[in-house]
Backbone as JSON, one array per atom type, in Angstrom:
{
  "sequence": "XXXXXXXXXXXXXXXXXXXXXXXXXXXXXXXXXXXXXXXXXXXXXXXXXXXXXXXXXXXXXXXXXXXXXXXXXXXXXXXXXXXXXXXXXXXXXXXXXXXXXXXXXXXXXXXXXXXXXXXXXXX",
  "N": [[92.34, 94.04, 95.85], [95.15, 96.1, 95.98], [98.43, 96.25, 94.37], [100.2, 97.53, 96.08], [99.0, 97.15, 98.6], [99.22, 94.37, 98.83], [102.0, 94.18, 98.84], [102.61, 95.55, 101.22], [101.48, 93.82, 103.1], [103.14, 91.6, 102.7], [105.6, 92.6, 103.66], [104.93, 93.09, 106.33], [104.5, 90.49, 107.2], [107.04, 89.24, 106.88], [108.82, 90.99, 108.1], [111.08, 92.05, 107.04], [112.84, 94.31, 104.86], [111.76, 94.8, 101.47], [112.9, 93.68, 98.23], [113.57, 93.9, 94.73], [114.87, 92.19, 91.86], [116.77, 93.15, 88.98], [117.28, 92.41, 85.77], [118.69, 92.76, 82.71], [118.29, 91.55, 79.5], [119.59, 92.52, 77.24], [121.93, 93.42, 78.27], [123.04, 91.38, 79.9], [123.02, 89.19, 78.17], [123.77, 85.89, 77.13], [124.4, 85.16, 79.68], [122.31, 85.78, 81.29], [120.5, 84.0, 82.82], [122.29, 83.09, 84.82], [123.06, 85.52, 85.98], [120.57, 86.36, 86.98], [120.13, 84.42, 88.95], [122.3, 84.96, 90.66], [121.66, 87.54, 91.48], [119.28, 87.11, 92.93], [120.24, 85.43, 95.02], [122.1, 87.17, 96.21], [120.48, 89.26, 97.16], [118.96, 87.87, 99.07], [121.0, 87.02, 100.82], [121.7, 89.47, 101.86], [119.57, 89.93, 103.45], [117.12, 90.77, 102.53], [113.61, 90.6, 101.74], [112.94, 88.9, 99.06], [111.2, 89.72, 96.22], [110.68, 89.64, 93.38], [111.95, 89.14, 90.05], [112.71, 91.46, 87.72], [112.46, 91.59, 84.29], [112.8, 93.42, 81.69], [110.93, 93.91, 78.62], [112.44, 93.29, 75.4], [111.95, 95.35, 73.61], [111.47, 97.57, 75.15], [111.42, 101.03, 75.56], [112.66, 102.4, 77.63], [114.26, 100.68, 79.68], [115.2, 100.89, 82.33], [113.47, 102.74, 83.52], [111.17, 101.2, 83.3], [111.69, 99.14, 85.17], [111.9, 100.73, 87.48], [109.29, 101.67, 87.72], [107.87, 99.31, 88.32], [109.12, 98.65, 90.73], [108.32, 100.81, 92.32], [105.55, 100.39, 92.36], [105.44, 98.04, 93.82], [106.42, 98.87, 96.17], [109.1, 98.58, 97.17], [112.22, 98.44, 98.99], [114.72, 98.23, 97.88], [116.61, 97.79, 94.84], [118.14, 95.21, 93.13], [120.94, 94.52, 91.2], [123.08, 92.88, 88.79], [125.44, 94.2, 87.93], [126.63, 97.6, 87.46], [126.19, 98.17, 84.78], [123.65, 97.38, 84.14], [122.06, 99.46, 84.92], [122.81, 101.4, 83.23], [125.23, 102.51, 84.12], [124.47, 104.51, 85.88], [123.87, 104.99, 88.83], [122.63, 106.95, 90.38], [120.17, 107.48, 89.29], [118.49, 105.39, 90.11], [118.79, 105.65, 92.85], [117.33, 107.83, 93.62], [114.92, 107.05, 94.64], [115.21, 104.47, 95.71], [117.31, 102.05, 97.39], [120.26, 100.8, 95.88], [121.63, 97.77, 95.06], [124.53, 96.1, 94.13], [125.79, 93.11, 92.69], [128.29, 92.53, 91.62], [130.82, 94.72, 91.58], [130.24, 93.78, 95.02], [128.28, 96.03, 96.32], [126.67, 98.71, 98.06], [124.5, 101.17, 97.1], [123.26, 103.86, 98.46], [119.97, 105.15, 98.98], [119.15, 108.47, 98.13], [119.01, 111.13, 100.45], [116.08, 112.83, 101.16], [115.44, 116.3, 101.12], [114.44, 117.96, 104.06], [111.61, 119.87, 104.48], [110.59, 122.79, 106.05], [107.72, 124.28, 107.09], [106.7, 127.69, 106.86], [106.33, 129.48, 109.84], [106.18, 127.27, 111.42], [107.41, 125.82, 114.36]],
  "CA": [[93.5, 94.44, 96.62], [96.16, 96.69, 95.1], [99.79, 95.73, 94.52], [100.79, 98.16, 97.27], [98.45, 96.48, 99.78], [99.85, 93.05, 98.89], [103.4, 94.38, 99.23], [102.64, 95.9, 102.64], [101.22, 92.6, 103.86], [104.35, 90.78, 102.61], [106.6, 93.17, 104.56], [104.47, 92.86, 107.7], [104.7, 89.07, 107.51], [108.44, 88.85, 106.97], [109.57, 91.91, 108.94], [112.3, 92.44, 106.33], [112.58, 95.18, 103.7], [111.6, 94.07, 100.21], [113.77, 94.02, 97.11], [113.39, 93.22, 93.45], [116.04, 92.11, 91.02], [116.62, 93.75, 87.66], [118.22, 91.76, 84.84], [118.44, 93.14, 81.32], [118.79, 90.61, 78.52], [120.51, 93.19, 76.32], [123.19, 93.64, 78.98], [123.56, 90.1, 80.36], [123.17, 88.24, 77.07], [123.59, 84.48, 77.48], [124.62, 85.0, 81.12], [121.13, 86.27, 82.02], [120.04, 83.1, 83.9], [123.28, 83.1, 85.9], [122.95, 86.81, 86.64], [119.32, 86.36, 87.75], [120.36, 83.6, 90.13], [123.23, 85.69, 91.53], [120.92, 88.67, 92.04], [118.38, 86.56, 93.95], [121.05, 84.98, 96.16], [122.7, 88.34, 96.84], [119.43, 89.95, 97.91], [118.62, 87.05, 100.23], [122.12, 87.08, 101.76], [121.65, 90.78, 102.5], [118.44, 89.96, 104.37], [115.9, 91.3, 101.91], [112.52, 89.73, 101.31], [113.04, 89.01, 97.6], [109.85, 89.69, 95.69], [110.47, 89.41, 91.96], [113.01, 89.54, 89.14], [112.18, 92.23, 86.6], [113.17, 91.43, 83.02], [112.03, 94.24, 80.76], [110.87, 93.42, 77.24], [113.54, 93.75, 74.55], [111.59, 96.58, 72.91], [111.15, 98.64, 76.1], [112.21, 102.21, 75.23], [113.39, 102.81, 78.82], [114.22, 99.52, 80.57], [115.4, 101.29, 83.72], [112.19, 103.3, 83.93], [110.27, 100.06, 83.42], [111.97, 98.51, 86.47], [111.58, 101.68, 88.54], [107.84, 101.68, 87.86], [107.48, 98.09, 89.04], [109.62, 98.78, 92.11], [107.45, 101.75, 93.03], [104.26, 99.74, 92.56], [105.58, 97.01, 94.85], [106.89, 99.55, 97.38], [110.3, 97.91, 97.66], [113.27, 99.29, 99.54], [115.95, 98.15, 97.1], [116.69, 97.11, 93.55], [119.41, 94.49, 93.08], [121.39, 94.25, 89.84], [124.36, 92.18, 88.76], [126.46, 95.23, 87.91], [126.1, 98.92, 87.1], [125.81, 98.23, 83.37], [122.2, 97.19, 84.06], [121.43, 100.77, 85.1], [123.57, 102.29, 82.34], [126.25, 103.17, 84.93], [123.85, 105.7, 86.47], [123.21, 104.6, 90.07], [121.84, 108.05, 90.93], [118.78, 107.4, 88.78], [117.78, 104.46, 90.99], [118.91, 106.09, 94.23], [116.37, 108.89, 93.94], [113.81, 106.47, 95.38], [115.5, 103.14, 96.22], [118.7, 101.64, 97.53], [120.7, 99.97, 94.77], [122.63, 96.78, 95.46], [125.17, 95.41, 93.01], [126.43, 91.84, 93.01], [129.68, 92.58, 91.19], [131.28, 94.35, 92.92], [129.21, 93.83, 96.06], [128.26, 97.42, 96.78], [125.37, 99.32, 98.34], [124.34, 102.57, 96.71], [122.15, 104.25, 99.32], [118.96, 106.11, 98.52], [119.49, 109.85, 98.5], [118.14, 111.71, 101.48], [115.24, 113.91, 100.68], [115.55, 117.45, 102.02], [113.29, 118.21, 104.93], [111.13, 121.24, 104.33], [109.88, 123.3, 107.22], [106.77, 125.29, 106.68], [106.8, 128.97, 107.55], [105.5, 129.57, 111.05], [106.31, 126.07, 112.25], [108.56, 125.93, 115.27]],
  "C": [[94.56, 94.95, 95.65], [97.51, 96.03, 95.33], [100.44, 96.27, 95.78], [100.3, 97.47, 98.54], [99.05, 95.08, 99.94], [101.28, 93.18, 99.37], [103.51, 94.72, 100.71], [102.4, 94.67, 103.5], [102.44, 91.69, 103.85], [105.41, 91.28, 103.59], [106.21, 92.92, 106.01], [104.73, 91.42, 108.11], [106.17, 88.75, 107.74], [109.24, 89.74, 107.91], [110.86, 92.39, 108.3], [111.94, 93.4, 105.21], [112.54, 94.35, 102.43], [112.56, 94.58, 99.15], [113.3, 93.28, 95.87], [114.74, 93.15, 92.76], [115.73, 92.72, 89.67], [117.7, 93.18, 86.77], [117.8, 92.12, 83.42], [119.09, 92.14, 80.38], [119.79, 91.24, 77.58], [121.87, 93.46, 76.96], [123.83, 92.29, 79.35], [123.81, 89.11, 79.24], [122.92, 86.82, 77.53], [123.81, 84.21, 78.96], [123.4, 85.41, 81.95], [120.63, 85.3, 83.1], [121.0, 83.07, 85.1], [123.21, 84.41, 86.68], [121.68, 86.88, 87.5], [119.47, 85.56, 89.03], [121.26, 84.32, 91.13], [122.53, 86.86, 92.22], [119.99, 88.19, 93.17], [119.15, 86.17, 95.2], [121.64, 86.16, 96.92], [121.67, 89.06, 97.71], [119.08, 89.17, 99.18], [119.74, 87.05, 101.26], [122.15, 88.41, 102.51], [120.46, 90.92, 103.45], [117.17, 90.53, 103.82], [114.86, 90.2, 101.72], [112.46, 89.9, 99.79], [111.66, 88.77, 96.99], [109.77, 89.17, 94.26], [111.73, 89.78, 91.19], [112.38, 90.21, 87.93], [113.08, 91.99, 85.39], [112.38, 92.21, 81.98], [112.0, 93.63, 79.36], [112.01, 94.02, 76.4], [113.24, 95.09, 73.88], [111.22, 97.72, 73.85], [112.03, 99.85, 75.79], [113.08, 102.68, 76.39], [113.36, 101.66, 79.82], [114.41, 99.87, 82.04], [114.11, 101.88, 84.28], [111.14, 102.22, 84.14], [110.43, 99.41, 84.79], [111.61, 99.44, 87.63], [110.07, 101.74, 88.79], [107.33, 100.46, 88.62], [107.91, 98.17, 90.49], [108.74, 99.72, 92.92], [106.1, 101.12, 93.33], [104.29, 98.68, 93.64], [106.09, 97.57, 96.17], [108.1, 98.86, 98.0], [111.29, 98.92, 98.2], [114.49, 99.33, 98.63], [115.74, 97.44, 95.77], [118.09, 96.49, 93.49], [119.73, 94.17, 91.62], [122.72, 93.51, 89.89], [125.51, 93.18, 88.79], [125.84, 96.54, 87.42], [125.72, 99.06, 85.63], [124.29, 98.08, 83.22], [121.42, 98.48, 84.28], [122.2, 101.83, 84.32], [124.62, 103.11, 83.1], [125.76, 104.47, 85.54], [123.13, 105.32, 87.77], [122.31, 105.69, 90.66], [120.39, 107.99, 90.47], [117.93, 106.49, 89.67], [117.71, 105.02, 92.41], [118.06, 107.3, 94.58], [115.26, 108.34, 94.82], [114.11, 105.14, 96.07], [116.98, 103.0, 96.53], [119.01, 100.78, 96.31], [121.8, 99.06, 95.29], [123.21, 96.16, 94.2], [125.85, 94.14, 93.51], [127.93, 91.93, 92.75], [130.06, 94.0, 90.79], [130.14, 94.5, 93.93], [129.25, 95.2, 96.72], [126.83, 97.85, 97.05], [125.44, 100.78, 97.93], [123.09, 103.04, 97.44], [121.24, 105.28, 98.65], [119.37, 107.5, 98.97], [118.51, 110.35, 99.54], [117.33, 112.83, 100.86], [115.34, 115.07, 101.64], [114.25, 117.63, 102.82], [112.89, 119.66, 104.75], [110.34, 121.61, 105.57], [108.98, 124.42, 106.76], [106.96, 126.57, 107.5], [105.85, 128.99, 108.75], [105.58, 128.34, 111.93], [107.54, 126.21, 113.13], [108.77, 124.65, 116.01]]
}
């Protein structure tokens, strides 16, 4: 069974959209455990089915890309972070494919709408 199939079954069971947390040790420092707890609680308060907390390795060349890859593999609706510093103050990078939720300040950055393309001859 693939990760996507497991994720789909989880969503079907709970009926809620799924979310992962993203906590970077290089950003949170010694507050990382507190930030991870706040991220989990925030996601659950928003009604998400919380799946996992992503903590990229210290030597990851692109920690945001690392988290985005896991989020895509789990087919989540949102990524929850403590603050925008965890995504290098670039919410648009996440919002290409996912909603972004921040704990501090409590804000929703909505996924960008994909343009609808109409094929020639379709009416």
